[in-house]
N, C-alpha and C positions, 0 to 999 in steps of 0.2 A: 328297545331294540336300537341297534346302530346299523347303518347301511353303508356299503361301499359299492360304488358303481363298477360294473364289469361289462364286457362285450355281451350284449343281449340279455342283461339281467342285473341282479344285485347279489352281493355277498351280505348276509345278515348275521350279526353278532349279538348275542343277548347281553343285557346289562351285567348279569353276574359274571359272564365270561370276560367281558371288558374289564371288570373290576379285578378279576384274578390276574389279568395281564398287568394291571397297575401294581398289584401286589408283588409280582415278579420283579418289576422295575425297582420297587422299594427294597426288596430283599437284596438287590445288587448295589444299592446306594451306599456311598461313602468311600473315601480314599484319603490320601494324605492331605487333601485340600478340603473336602466336604465332610461334615460331621455325620456319623452314623446315628440312626435314631435309637433312643433308649427311653423307656423300657421296650426293647426291640420286639418281643413277641406281641405285646399289646398294640403297638403301632402298626406292625405288619398285619395283624388281624383286622384292625379297623380299615386299612387301605384295601386289603384283598376282599373284604366283605361289604364294602360301602354301598353296593347296589343289590344286595341279596333280596331286598324288598320287592324287586322287579320281577322275580322269577315267575310268579303266576301270571302277571300281565304280559310278559314276553312270550308265554306259551300260547297266547291268543293274539297274534299279530293282526293289525287292522290297516286299512288303506287311508290315504289322504284324499282330499277333494279331487286331486288330479289322478287318483288311482295308484299312486306309488305306495310302497310300504311306509307306514308312518314310523319314522325312526330319526335318530340324531344323524345328521349328514354333514357333508363338508361345508355347506352354506351356513350352518349354524355354529361353526367353530368361533369361539370368542363371544358368543351372545346367546341369550335365552329369549327367543322371539317367536316361538311356534305355538303359543298358547291358544290361538284361534283354531288349531287342529285337534285340541284335546279337551276332554271333560275335566275341568279344573278340580272339581271336588274329588274325582277318582285319582287324579294325578297327585294331589296333596295327600290323600290317604296312603298312596304308595310311598311317597317321600317320608311320611311319618312312620310307616311300618318299617322302612329301611333303617331308621334310627333305633326304634324300640326293640326290634328282634335281636340286635347286637347288644344293646344295653343290658338285656336280660342275662347275657353271658359275661359281658365285660363293660362296665360303665366308662372306662378310659377310652376304649375303642369307640364306644357309642358317642362319646362327646366329640371326638374328631369328626364323625359322620354328621352329627348335629350341626357343628360349625360349618361344615362343607355345604349342607343343605341350606342353612341360613344365608351363607354368602352367595350361593347361586341365585336365590330368590330375592336378594336385595341389590347387591352390586352389579349383577349380570342380567337380571330379568328386565325385559322390555315391557313395562306396564301398559304401554299403548296398545299392545296386542291382546290385552285382557279387557273384556267388556266392563264398563263402569259398574254395573250391578254386581259383578263378581269380585271386584277389588276388595270389598270388606271381608270376603271369604279368605283371600290371600293374607290380608293384614291380621285377621284373627289367628290364622295359622302361624304367622311369624311371631306374634306375641306369645302364643303358647310355647313355641320353640325357644324363645328367649328365656321364659320362666323355667322351662324344662332344663335348659343348659345350666342355669344357676343351681338347680338341684343336683345335677351331675357333678358340677364343680365342687360342691360341698361334700358329696359322697367321696370324690377322689381325694380331697384334702384329709378325710378321715381314714383313708386306706393305709394301714401301717405297713403293708407289703411294698409300698412305693417309697423310694428315696426322696428326700426333700427337693432335690434338683429336678426329679422326674415330675413332681407335682407343681413345679413353678409355672405360673401362668405364661411366662415368656417361652418356656420350653414346650408347653402344650401348643402354643401358637405356632412354634416351629414345626411341630408334627402335623398340625392342620395344613400348613403350607406345603409340607411334603406330600400329604394326601392330594392336595390340589395339583401339585406338579406331576405326580405319577398318573393321576387321573387324566390330566390334559395330554400327557404324552401318549397314553393309551387311546384317547379319543382321536388324536392325530393319526395314530396307527390304523385304527379301525375304520376310518373314512378315507385312508390313503391321501391325507392332506399334502398338497404340493406347493405351498407357499411358506415363506419363512414365518416362524412363530416363536413363542417363548413359553416358559413354564410358570407364568402368571405372577410369581412372587420372588423376591430375593430370598435365597436359600442359605442356611447356616453353614459357616465354615469352622474349621477346627481352631482358628486363631481368634474366634469371637466375632468376626465380621460376617458379611453376607454377600452373595454374588447372584446376579441374574444369569440364567442359562438360556441361550438361544438355540433354536432347533431349525436346522436347514435341511430340506429334502434333497437327496442326490439321486433318487430313484424311487419307484413305488415301494412304500413301506421300508425305506432305507433312509435313515436320518443321521446327520452329524450334529453333535452337541458341543457347545463351547460356552464356558469351560466344561471340561469333562467331569461328571459327578460320580462315576461308577468305579468299582474296585478292579474291574478288568478293562483292557483297552479296546476290546471288540466284543460285542454281545449279540446273540441271536436268541429270539424267543418265539415259541409257537403259541398259537391260540386258535380255538375252534370257531368255525363258521359254517353256514349252510348257503349254498348257491340256489337262488330261485331264478328260473328263466322267465323273461318277459319284463318289459320296462314298466307296464301298468297292468292293473288287475280290475276286473269288473266289480268284484265284491270282496269284502274281507273274508268271506267263507272260501272263496277261490284261493286267496293268498294263503290262508291257513292250510288248505289241502296241499298246496305245492310245498309250503314250508315243512309240514309234517312228513312229506315224502322225501324231502331232500336228505342226502347223506351228509353227516357231519365230517368236515374235512379240516385239516390243519394248515393254517397259513403261517407265514413267518414275517417277523420284523427284525431288521438289522440296525444296530446302533454303532456308530463309529466316532472316533475322536475327531473333533473339528480342526 
């Protein structure tokens, strides 16, 4: 779950809906400066479905020790440091499921998600928030993911439907970076982030170079991007959310009752040329 603070409560967005928004960003990506992803359908599938493994977990929201909805929030942007609030074994199972359910349909899309998962839990994870006795659990998961990625790479190299340049490791890395970029822009949107940020990695240009993209908020869920990576000069996207009244909840059961009763509403994000 992702949460956005509101007057008197929270907007809650599920991980799959956040990922669908990332997929919308990816579908609009590319212009005279920034390279469009190819194989397009496979890359867009990976980005839009990268959090499908969270569907069941998000259907049963829980509270933090402070009674807030347990969710990705504005204070977690740029870091993975909330492990003390989660069951690590359950969390890793969700992460693994998110990869494997997509691999069954498309190994190429699944590899992008696997690389995303590995990156989150290595370069961005704050290991100090994980109890020492649980660190071997994380490390074993990462080793399995590393081996699994190797198998996926071999499968992709044997796929005769893919052009040689689409199977190139450098091109796959570009697509992983695009997933990261669109994921991060969606996270900024879903928590209504109000500080300057970036899209994590240099992103590929048509001339063979790369460029970093900065994101500057100019209002709630309204961002300017520089340089501009999309094919249209002004974009608006809707995404579903549910509003729950109350800043804290006594139990997870209470939160689930309020969440289940909430009406799904459509919020909007606006993107503008910087």
